[in-house]
N, C-alpha and C positions, 0 to 999 in steps of 0.2 A: 352493505353499509350506506347510509343516508347520504342524500346529496350535500347536505348541510356540513357532515364531517369531511366529504370529498373536498369541499370548498376551502377547508382550513389550510391545505398544502399548496403552495404555488409552485407549479411546474417550470422548470427551466426549458426555454424556447430552443436554445441551440444544442438540446440534447439529439435531435435528429441529425445534425451536423456531425457530432461525435459518433453516432452510430455508423454513418457512412465511412468516416476516417478509421473506425475500428475494423470494419468489414473489409476495406481494401488491404488494410495490414494482414488479415488472416488469409485472404485469398492469395495474396503475394507469397506468403509462407507455403500455402498449400500447392500452389504452382511449382515453386522451387522443389519441395519435397518430392513431387511426383516426376519432374523432368531431370532432377539432380543438375541443373545448369548452374545453380548457384549454391555456394556452401551454407550450410545452417548452423548456428550455434546456439546452444542453449545457455542461458545466463540466469543467475540469481538476479532479483528484482533491484537490489541495491548493490550492483556489481559493476565490473568495468565494462559495461556494454559500449562505451565509446570507442574503445580500443578494438573490439569485434568489428563495429561498424567501420571503422578506418581501414580495415583489412578486407572489407568487401563481404562480411557474412551478413546474411539475414538472421536477426535474433528473435528466439522464442523464450518466453519467460514462463517456467512452470508454476510459479506462484501466481501469476495471473490466471492460468487455467484453473489452478486450484481454487482461486476465488470465484471463478465462474462456476465451478463444481458446487460450491457452497450456496451462491445465489439462486442456482437452479434447484437446489435442494436434492441433487443426485448423491452427494457424499455419503450420507448415512448407509446407502445401500451398496456402496463401493468399498467402504473401509474394510468390511469383514474379509474380502478377498485378500487385501494385503496383510490382515492379522494372521490369516490362515498360511501364509508363507513366512511367518516369524517375526512380523513387525509389531510391537507392543500397541495396544489401543491407546496407551498413555502418550505415545510420542505425537508430534505435529500432525494434525488432521489434514492439512495440505499435502503432506507426504503421503499419507496413507489413502487419501481419497484419489490422488493423482495416479499413484501406482495402481491403485484399485480400477480406476478409469481404463488404464492400459491393459490390465490383466483381463478384463471384461470386455474390452472393445467398445466401451461406450464413452462418448464426450458430449457436452453441451454444444460443441461447434457443429454438431450434425443438425440440430434442430435451428440453431440460429443460422447458420450459413450453408447448410448442405456439406459440410466438410465432414468426412468419414473418421478421420483420425489427426493426432497432432503431427507436426512435421518430424521427420526422422532426422536425428542431430548427426553432425560429423564431428563435433566436439562439445563437451560440456565444461562450462567454467564457472566456478562458484567464488563466493566471498563469504567467509564465516562472520561477517560483521553483525549479521542478524541472529545466527544461532548454529551449532555444529550440525543440526538436523539437514541443513541444506547440502552439506558435504556427503552424508550418508544417502540422502535422496538421489544425488547426482551419480553416486558411486554405483548404485543399484542400476540404473540406465546405462551407465558405462559398460557394466558387464553384460547387460541384455543386449546392447547394440554393438558391443565389441569396438567402442570408439574411446579416445583418450578422454580422461577427466582431470582438469588442471584447476589450480585455484590460489586464493589468497587467504592466509591465515591473519586475521585481524585481533589486535589486542582487545580485552573486554574488560568491563569493570573500571574504565578510565576515569580518572578525575579530571586530569589536564591532558590534552593532546599535545604531547611534547614533541620536540623535533626529533627525537630518536624514534619514536613511534611512527611519525610520519614518513622519515627515511626508511624504516623497515618495510612499511607498506608500498612506498615508492618503488624501491628495489624489486619487491615482488611483482608489481604491475610491470616494470620494464622487463622482468624475466619471462613474462608471458609471451612477449613479441615474437622471439625465435620460433618456438614451437608452433604458434599461430600461423605464423608466415609459412611455414612447412605444410600446414593442414590446408591453409587457404589457397596455397599457391600463388599468393600476392606478396609483393614486397611492401614492408611498412613505409608509409608516407607521413612524415611528421606534419607537413603543412595540412594534409587531409584530416588528421587528428585534431590539430588546431581549430580547424572549420567546424569539426562536429562539437567540440568542447565549447565553441562560441554559441552554436545553436543550443545546446544543453543548458548553458548558463541563462541564455534568453528565456528559454522554456521554464526553466526554475523560478526566475524572477517573476515572470507573468503568473505563474501557478501561485507563487507567494502572495502576490497582489489579489488574486482571485480569492484566496483563503482569508485574507485580511479584510476583505469587504465585510465579513461577518462581524467586525467590531462596530459597524454602524448599528443605531438603534431606530427602528427595528432591523434585525439582521435580514439581508436579501438572500441569504445562503444558509443551508445546514449542513451538518457533518454527513448526513445520509447522502445529500447531494455530492459532497466532496468524495465519498467513496466510490461514486459511479464516474464522476468527471476527472478523477485522478488517472484515468486509463491512459490517455496519451502521454502524460508525464512519466508513467512507468515503461510503456513499450515503445513510445515513439520520440522520446528525448533524444536529441541530437538531429532531429529534422525540421525542416521549415514547416511541415505540415502541423505538428504540435504547436509550434510557435504562433501559426496563423489561427489555430482553433482558440488558443487561450486569449489572443487578442479579441476575438469575437464574444468569447464568454465573459471577458472582463467588461466590455462595453455594456453587455446586457445587465451585469450587476450594478455597474455604476449608474446605468439609467433608473435602475429600481431604487437605489439609494436617493437619487435626485428626486424621484417622485414618491418616496417613502412607501414603496411597495415591499411588504414583508413576506419572507419565504413562510412563516406561520402567521396567520391572520391573528389579530389582537395579541400579540407575543406579551406575556406577562413574566416569564422565567427563562433566564438563559443558562444553558447547561453546558458543561464542558466533559467531553467523553474521554476518558482515559483507558487505552487498551484496544485490542483488536475489535473490529466489527463482528456482530453475529452475522454473518453473510445470509443464511436461510431466513432471517427476520428482519431484513432492512425495511421493507415496505411495512410490516407490522408494527415495528417500533417507531417508525417515522409517523405513522398515523396516531398511535397510542400517545406519543409526546404532543403531537399537534393538537389532538383532541383535550388535553389537558392545558393548552396554551402555553407550552413550554417548547422553546427552540433550542434543541441540541446544535450548537452552531460552530463548535471548534473541537479539535482534537489534537493529540501529538501525533497519532497514526497518519493522517493525511498530510502532516508536515515532512514525513519521512522523504520526500521527493523534492525537498528544498535544498539546493546545493550551492549556497552563496560563495563558496571557496573556489568553485570553478573559475579558473584563469587560463584563457587560450594562449597567452604567452609562457606559461610554465604548465603545461597539461599533465604531466605525470604526478608531480609533486602536488598541484592543485586538486587532482582526482584523489590522491592519496588522503589528503587532509579532509575533503569534503566526505569521503565515504567512510571516514574514521570519527568524525564528529557527530554520527548520528545519535539520536537519543537514546537508542537500545543499546549502544556501545558504552553508555557513560554509567558511572558509579552513582548511588542513589543521591548523594549530596548535590551532584551536577544536575540531576533529573528534577529534584525538587525545587532547585532555583529556577529552571526552566519553566517547570508548571505554574510557579508563583507569578512569573512574567507574563505568561499566557493568560492566567486568570484575571490580572489587572488590565491587560489590553483589550481583552474581549468583555470585560465588565460581567463576569460570571456571578451567577447566584449560588449554584450547586455543581457538584461533580459526580459524575457516575464512573465508577471503576469497574470495568469487565474483567472477572477472574475467568479466563479462558482455561479450561482444564487442560488441553494438549498444548497450551503455548505459555509455559512459564516464563520464557524470556520477555515476553510483552504483557505479562500481568503484574502489575507494580503496586498491587494491594497487599502482598502476602508478608511484607516484613516492616509493617508499621507505617508506610508512607502516608496513608489516609489520614491517620491520627496526627502525625507530626505536621502535615500541611494544615490540617484544620485549626491545630493549636496556634500555628504561625498566621494564618490568614482570617480565622474566624468563618471560612466558608465550609458549609456541611457537605458531607459526601454520603453515597450510598455504594455498597458493593453488590453487584449482580453476578450470578454464577452461570456460566454457560460455556459455549466454546465457540471458535470461528467457523467450523464446518459441520462438526458431528452434531446434529440436532437432536441426537438421543440423550444428550447432556444439558439439554435446555428445557426448563419448565416455564411454559408461557404463562400458566396462572400465577405462580409464585413471583415471576418478574413483573407482571401487571400489578399484583398486589403491592409489592414493594415499592415500585415506582410511585403509584398513586399515593401511598402514604407519604413518600419522600416529597411528593410536590405539596401535599398538604401541610408538611413541616415548613416548607419554604414559604407558603402563604401565610402561615401563622407568624413567621418571623419578620415578614413585611408589614 
């Protein structure tokens, strides 16, 4: 690639600091897994991690590992191992690539950090607010490691998050405490949970401010940046390290805005990404859009770790509300209202919908939403077909051709 093309994308200077933070997180898990001096819980990425932390668990997030398998393009070689033991190629490729990683004894943690395998769990805790696959995923490991699997069943297709729904989830969260106390060997400390919720809320607020900087023209930040820099919000929320990191990142982005430094040089088109990232093509897609002077600057996906309902004074109920107001849980009517608000706030010219073959729960183009939103807003859209992890389902040439034609369409409309 020419130097001219490379210069189109502005790198985030604080990325190195995030790398150190994530490395420390994985090294701590690896030490605990080897020494067994501290209990380890596996948790879904939008699950009750704060409860686990308050009871002294170190927390591993298999979805984060799944994204690493996708980003490193290991997933496609590992998925067949999971298919061979009876799991369909049509189900979540996070699940199939992660179990395949375990079956074949291969992990991106080895190349990145010299870590041979993911940490051994003492308990697996899920929340079905994202999909049913997480329960099946964790249940497989529960059988493999012969450890407890417990979780929360969240209402889906919700128009309004009613008091009854929140109470149901709150009760399920409270019911986790007793079995987790027994597994951890520690007594539940409400004040400790409040402290962790306070830090999670601060992390969430800072992460929202980071993402909101993209409303500036030109945008200092892209969706592709967001998929990388959301790491601490996923695995380290509830810690001071995540809070400190996002303060540093926010300062860099605010400086960019003050100096009109664009993430994509000569930004001409502002794009919203709806759906999962295509992890194995982050860099390719970032460069492709930048070369077209298009900045993909906002998404629903990166906002999944904004929890403005967290309240340290009412930890269980506020967690129940925050973890149930997720975009993915809501009915299409609510999703469309949310996306329209985002389109207005970020001054969007066009929408890319990613139809991820193995992730129907986060593919929002299948039941007429693009057409309804285009009729409502006048903002054109494009559907690209692919997958979050299985790159055998991605056609690079087709994607490139369709995106180039879409940007031409936006150019003509301007």
